[in-house]
C-alpha positions in Angstrom: 7.6 60.6 26.1 7.6 57.7 24.4 6.5 54.5 26.9 7.7 51.1 26.8 5.3 48.0 25.0 6.8 44.8 25.6 4.2 43.2 23.8 5.2 45.4 20.6 8.9 44.5 21.2 8.2 40.5 21.1 6.0 41.1 18.2 9.1 42.6 16.4 11.0 39.9 17.8 9.4 37.4 16.4 8.5 38.8 12.8 12.1 39.2 13.1 12.6 35.5 13.3 9.9 34.6 10.6 11.5 36.5 8.1 14.9 34.6 9.0 13.4 31.3 9.0 12.0 32.3 5.9 15.3 33.0 4.0 16.4 29.4 5.3 17.3 26.3 3.5 17.4 23.4 5.7 19.2 20.3 4.5 19.2 16.8 6.5 17.6 13.7 7.6 15.5 13.6 10.5 16.1 10.4 12.2 13.2 8.9 14.4 13.9 7.1 17.4 11.4 3.5 17.9 10.0 5.3 21.3 8.3 8.4 19.1 4.9 8.3 19.4 4.7 8.9 16.0 6.7 6.2 14.8 4.8 3.9 17.3 1.4 4.8 16.1 2.1 4.8 11.8 4.5 1.9 12.4 2.4 -0.6 14.2 2.7 -3.7 12.9 5.8 -5.0 14.0 7.5 -8.0 12.8 10.9 -8.3 14.3 12.8 -5.3 14.1 11.3 -4.4 10.9 8.2 -2.2 11.5 5.2 -1.9 8.8 2.4 0.4 8.1 1.0 -2.3 6.0 2.1 -5.8 4.9 -0.6 -6.0 2.0 -1.2 -4.1 -1.2 -4.3 -4.7 -2.8 -4.0 -2.7 -6.2 -7.8 -1.6 -6.9 -8.5 -1.2 -10.6 -6.5 -3.7 -11.7 -7.3 -4.6 -15.3 -5.8 -8.0 -17.1 -2.7 -7.0 -19.0 -2.3 -4.0 -16.3 1.2 -3.3 -14.8 0.5 -1.4 -11.0 2.7 -0.3 -8.5 2.3 0.6 -4.9 4.5 1.1 -2.2 4.7 0.2 1.3 6.5 2.2 3.9 8.9 0.2 6.4 11.0 1.3 9.4 14.1 -0.2 11.0 13.7 -0.1 14.8 16.9 -2.2 15.3 20.5 -0.6 16.3 21.9 -2.3 13.2 21.6 -2.1 9.8 18.9 -4.1 8.4 19.6 -5.9 4.5 16.3 -6.5 2.6 16.4 -9.9 0.1 13.5 -9.2 -2.1 14.7 -12.0 -4.1 11.5 -14.5 -3.1 9.0 -12.6 -5.0 7.2 -14.4 -8.0 8.0 -13.5 -11.1 4.6 -11.3 -12.2 5.9 -9.3 -9.0 8.6 -6.6 -8.6 10.2 -5.4 -5.4 12.5 -2.6 -5.2 13.7 -0.9 -1.8 14.7 2.6 -1.6 17.0 2.5 0.5 18.2 -1.1 -0.5 19.5 -1.7 3.3 18.3 0.5 6.3 20.1 2.2 8.6 19.3 2.0 12.4 16.2 4.1 13.2 15.7 4.9 9.2 12.4 4.8 7.4 12.3 2.7 3.7 10.2 2.0 1.3 9.1 -0.5 -0.6 7.8 -0.2 -4.0 6.0 -3.3 -5.5 4.9 -3.7 -9.0 2.2 -6.2 -10.0 2.1 -7.5 -13.5 -1.1 -8.7 -14.6 -0.2 -10.1 -17.8 2.6 -12.2 -16.2 0.2 -13.5 -13.5 -2.0 -14.9 -16.5 -5.5 -14.9 -14.3 -8.2 -12.9 -13.3 -10.6 -12.4 -10.6 -9.5 -12.2 -6.8 -6.3 -13.0 -6.3 -3.8 -13.5 -2.9 -0.4 -13.9 -3.4 2.6 -13.9 -0.9 6.3 -14.2 -0.6 9.1 -13.6 1.6 11.4 -10.8 2.3 14.4 -11.8 4.1 16.2 -10.0 6.5 19.2 -10.2 8.6 17.2 -9.7 11.7 17.8 -11.9 14.3 14.5 -11.8 16.0 12.4 -12.8 12.6 14.1 -12.8 9.7 11.8 -13.8 7.1 8.7 -11.3 6.1 5.5 -12.3 4.9 4.3 -9.5 2.1 0.7 -9.3 0.6 -0.4 -8.7 -3.0 -4.3 -9.1 -3.5 -5.6 -7.6 -7.2 -8.8 -8.5 -8.0 -8.0 -8.5 -11.6 -10.9 -7.6 -13.8 -11.1 -8.3 -17.6 -9.8 -5.0 -19.9 -12.7 -4.5 -22.9 -11.3 -1.1 -23.4 -9.4 -1.8 -26.7 -12.6 -3.7 -28.1 -14.2 -1.5 -30.9 -17.7 -0.5 -30.5 -18.7 -2.8 -33.2 -17.2 -5.6 -31.1 -18.9 -4.3 -27.9 -21.9 -4.9 -29.9 -21.5 -8.4 -31.2 -20.1 -9.3 -27.2 -22.2 -11.9 -25.5 -24.9 -10.6 -23.6 -26.0 -12.8 -20.7 -30.1 -12.6 -19.9 -32.0 -14.4 -17.2 -35.6 -15.4 -17.6 -36.4 -14.2 -14.5 -34.7 -11.7 -11.8 -36.3 -12.1 -8.5 -37.9 -14.9 -7.0 -39.8 -15.1 -3.7 -38.7 -18.0 -1.9 -41.5 -17.7 0.6 -41.4 -19.2 4.1 -39.1 -22.6 4.2 -36.8 -24.3 6.2 -33.0 -23.5 6.4 -31.3 -26.0 3.8 -34.2 -27.0 1.8 -34.5 -24.0 -0.9 -33.6 -24.3 -4.7 -34.4 -22.4 -7.8 -33.2 -22.7 -11.2 -33.5 -20.0 -13.5 -32.8 -20.0 -17.3 -29.4 -18.5 -18.8 -30.2 -17.3 -22.5 
């Protein structure tokens, strides 16, 4: 005589469901509402109806002559389509929005490309520009790019690197002892 085992039937049903799910292909777009906890925590910088995860890109490892691209996610929390005018970016920064306009409650991405050769400088830089939108609360959104542009010596030959200038200090340590604030000075020679 066979006995009824509800756990075995439940296991068979779950296994069959999993096999069905593995064979299914799902298409579509998940629309996240502004009150979704994930949306609120991930897009925590709110500029009017356009929310960002960050408004700043640092471009680490930037070298003179190098072109780098990074991205900023954004979210339209508005009940209207958001238009994005990216024409205010400086000549050495190219910005592309995907998609070009954001439907209500749609996520998007800004792809920002920084051209260090066009910038023509090196060291820590700070550049900001506005993205103009049709947002009625705050139409102008400030974005910031902050690369630390280092000189690129990778193209130099071994001989050029050996002939390159070398800085040498006559002393690399100095003990100031105990002194009053603002009264300390020390001169070191550079060769």
